[in-house]
KOLTOR-253191 format. One record per residue (C-alpha): residue in three letters; x, y, z. Coordinates in steps of 0.25 Angstrom, whole numbers, plus 5000, padded with zeros to 4 digits. Each point is the difference from the previous one (the first is absolute). Layout:
% KOLTOR-253191
ALAXYZ;...
//
This chain:
% KOLTOR-253191
TRP490250794958;LYS500650134994;LYS501150025011;TYR500249854997;LEU500250044984;ASN501150125003;TYR501349995003;GLY500349945015;ALA500850055012;ASN501549944998;ALA500049895013;GLY498649974995;ASP498750065005;GLU499750025014;ARG498749925001;LEU500849874993;LEU501150025010;SER499050005011;ALA499349894998;LEU501349904997;ARG500450055013;SER498849985008;PHE500049864992;LEU501349945003;LEU500050065016;LYS498649925000;ARG500749874991;THR501550015010;ALA499550045014;ASP500349875005;ASP501449964992;ASP501249985011;LEU501050095002;GLY500649925012;GLU500550065010;VAL499850154996;THR498850105004;PRO499250024986;CYS500050144997;ASP499350114993;ASP500249984986;SER499450124993;THR501250065006;THR501249914995;SER499549944987;ASP499350104988;PHE499349924986;PHE500450024986;ILE498949964989;THR500749924989;SER499649924989;GLY500649875006;VAL501049935005;SER501150014989;HIS499550144999;GLY500450035014;LEU501449934997;GLU500250084989;LEU499650125007;LEU500949975011;CYS501149984993;SER499950134992;THR499850095012;SER501049935011;THR501249934992;ASN501150034989;PRO500449904987;GLY501149945007;ASP499449975015;GLU499949875004;VAL498649945005;TRP500149855007;ILE499149914997;GLU499649875006;LYS500049864993;PRO499249944993;THR499050144999;TYR498950044990;PHE500649964985;LEU499650164996;CYS500550105009;THR501549974995;GLN499750074987;ILE499350145010;PHE501550025004;LYS500749974991;SER499250094991;ASN500550115010;GLY501449984999;LEU500049925012;SER500949885005;VAL499349905005;LYS500549895009;SER499649895007;LEU500050035016;PRO500449865009;MET499149915002;SER499849875007;THR498849944993;PRO499450034989;GLY499150125005;LYS500650035012;ILE501250105004;ASP501249965007;THR499850145007;ASP501149965010;ARG501149984990;LEU499450124991;ILE500550105014;ASP501249925001;MET500450034985;VAL499650175001;GLU500450015015;ARG501149915001;ASP500549964986;GLY499950154997;VAL499449964986;SER499350144996;PRO498449995003;PRO499150014988;LYS499250124997;MET498549935000;ILE499649865004;TYR499049934993;ILE499249895008;ILE498549925000;PRO500049995015;SER498449925000;TYR499749894993;HIS501350024991;ASN499849984984;PRO500349874999;THR500449975012;GLY498650025010;LEU501050025011;SER499950115008;MET500950085010;SER499850005014;VAL499650125009;GLU501749975006;GLU500649994985;ARG499150124996;LYS500650095013;LYS501549974997;LEU499850024984;ALA499350145003;SER501250035010;PHE501049964992;ALA499650074990;VAL499650145007;ARG501649995007;ASN500749994985;GLY499050104994;VAL499449914990;LEU498749994994;LEU499149875003;VAL498950014990;CYS499149885002;ASP499049944990;GLU498949985009;VAL498849974991;TYR499849865005;HIS499950055016;LEU498649995000;LEU499549884993;ASP500449915012;PHE499549895007;GLU500049915011;ARG500649864999;GLY499449885007;SER500050035015;TYR501050124999;SER499450105004;ASN501350104999;PRO499950174999;ARG500450034986;PRO501450085001;ALA499850185000;GLY500250044987;MET501550064997;VAL499550155001;ARG499649975015;PHE501449995003;ASN500550124996;THR499850075014;HIS500549915007;THR501449974994;GLN500350144998;ALA501450045002;THR500650095011;GLY501350084999;GLY500850024990;GLU499750074987;GLU498650065000;THR499549954986;ASP498449974996;ILE500349855000;ASN500450045016;ASN498950075002;GLN498949934994;GLY500449854997;CYS500349934986;CYS498949894999;ILE499250034988;SER498749934996;VAL499749984986;SER498649944998;SER498949994988;PHE498349975001;THR500649914988;LYS500149865008;ILE498950035010;PHE498850074991;ALA500349994986;PRO501350014989;GLY499550074991;VAL499550125010;ARG501650044999;LEU500350105013;GLY500749975011;TRP500750095012;VAL501350015006;GLU500050035014;ALA501150055006;PRO500750105011;PRO499750134994;PHE501250054995;ILE499849894988;ILE498950044998;GLN500350134997;ARG500949974989;LEU499149914993;SER499050125000;ASN500850104995;TYR500549924989;GLY500050054987;TYR499149934993;ILE499049985013;ASP500150155000;SER499750014986;GLN498849914998;GLY499350035014;GLY500149855007;ASN499749864995;ALA498549954996;PRO499250135007;PHE498749924993;MET500449855005;GLY500450055013;SER498650045002;ILE499449884995;MET501049925011;ALA499550105010;ASN498649964998;ALA500549875000;ILE500550005015;GLU498950105005;MET499049924997;GLY500749865004;LEU500249944988;LEU501449985001;ASP499849945015;SER498949924995;TYR500849934988;LEU501249995007;ASP499549935011;LYS499449904989;LEU501450014994;ARG500649955012;ILE499249895000;GLU500249964986;TYR501649995001;LYS500049925014;GLU498949894994;ARG501049994987;TYR501250035007;GLU499649865010;LEU499749924987;VAL501150014991;CYS500949975015;GLY499149905003;ILE500349934985;LEU501450035000;GLN500149925013;GLN499749874997;GLU501450004990;PRO501149975012;ARG500950054991;LEU499650155000;SER500250105012;ILE499250135003;LEU501050115003;SER498950085006;ILE499249895005;ASP500450045016;GLU499650134999;PRO499150045011;ARG499350084990;GLY499649994985;GLY499950114989;GLY500250064988;TYR500049924986;PHE501349895000;ILE500249895005;TRP501649954997;VAL500149865000;ARG501449935001;PHE500249884989;PRO500949885000;PRO501350044995;THR499949914988;VAL498950074995;ASN500150124990;ALA499250115001;ASP499950054985;GLU499849844995;PHE498849965011;LEU499350134997;SER500049944987;TYR499649915002;SER498750035011;ILE499650124988;GLU500049874989;ASN499349905007;TYR499350065011;GLY499850134996;VAL500650075014;ARG501050115001;PHE500850055010;MET501250095002;ALA501449925000;GLY500750075011;THR501350054989;LYS499150114996;THR500250075012;ASN501550025003;PRO500550104995;PHE501349955002;PRO500149884992;ASN501649994999;ASP500150075016;GLU500750124992;ASP499550075012;ASP499949945011;ILE500550105010;GLY500249865013;THR498749914995;ALA500249875008;ASP498849944994;GLU499549894995;GLY499750034986;THR498650024994;SER499849874992;ASP498749985007;GLU498750044992;GLU498850085002;
//
């Protein structure tokens, strides 16, 4: 234990990195890549240990963007992410959306490659069991977006903290779409200027033990092409402090090696499936409500996006629910970073008056 009470390696302790890689390879072995040949990920991506997803986003902004750069995000999205980007001086704009939680990728491609809109420095998405809509991008949507990003030199930052919290629904048995980093080797640009993105890909995964083990662990990771991991490892304060959380990292390495994380994650998936089906069953008894993710081939994550009738005011109903039943929910408007559409760049969606 003395080793883990000292400074650590910049990218993280090798024992934890090795355990984490093995854990992820095992848990994602059956993920769907579509009609592509699986690759040896050990040669295409590296890992960097963080203090969680928010820390990972902060580090990526600090090492890969400059004040004034644009980051395009989904609408709605994780309601606290916007401040991380703005704290780094980034201009935050909305991706074109076809419906809440669904990026209009064709419109995005046309805007940049046909209409001449300058691409952003970074795109931030939640591709699996989206916060807050519960939707997931299909394999083809992932491939198309990754190809767009690499063609245009955009860093595609993917918050995949819910990726492993999936479950089958009813008679569905569709495989889970692969994480975005898996598509790096299949979307690398050919010809043109030699860049790190062209050679190594642009998809970056940020994730955490927060959702699959315990929030208080405060430990996560970035999985990305080697040039991104090198930037993080060389960052000033990381180099000064000697990596992140070596002591907690040793605890998580033990939890992985002993099978504790596997067994706990299996229990979580069962528990969340039961809760999801219970809540959806109750909601479906009210014909005036609709559930956005109800027809998804797989369930997962934490979120159920419910559409209220247009005559219902979300904030008023929330107050009524708390006062009379002690039931809380988050109004969909709270997850919309652009309530006045002042930062839209081509959005044509149904708004975010729904409820979560």
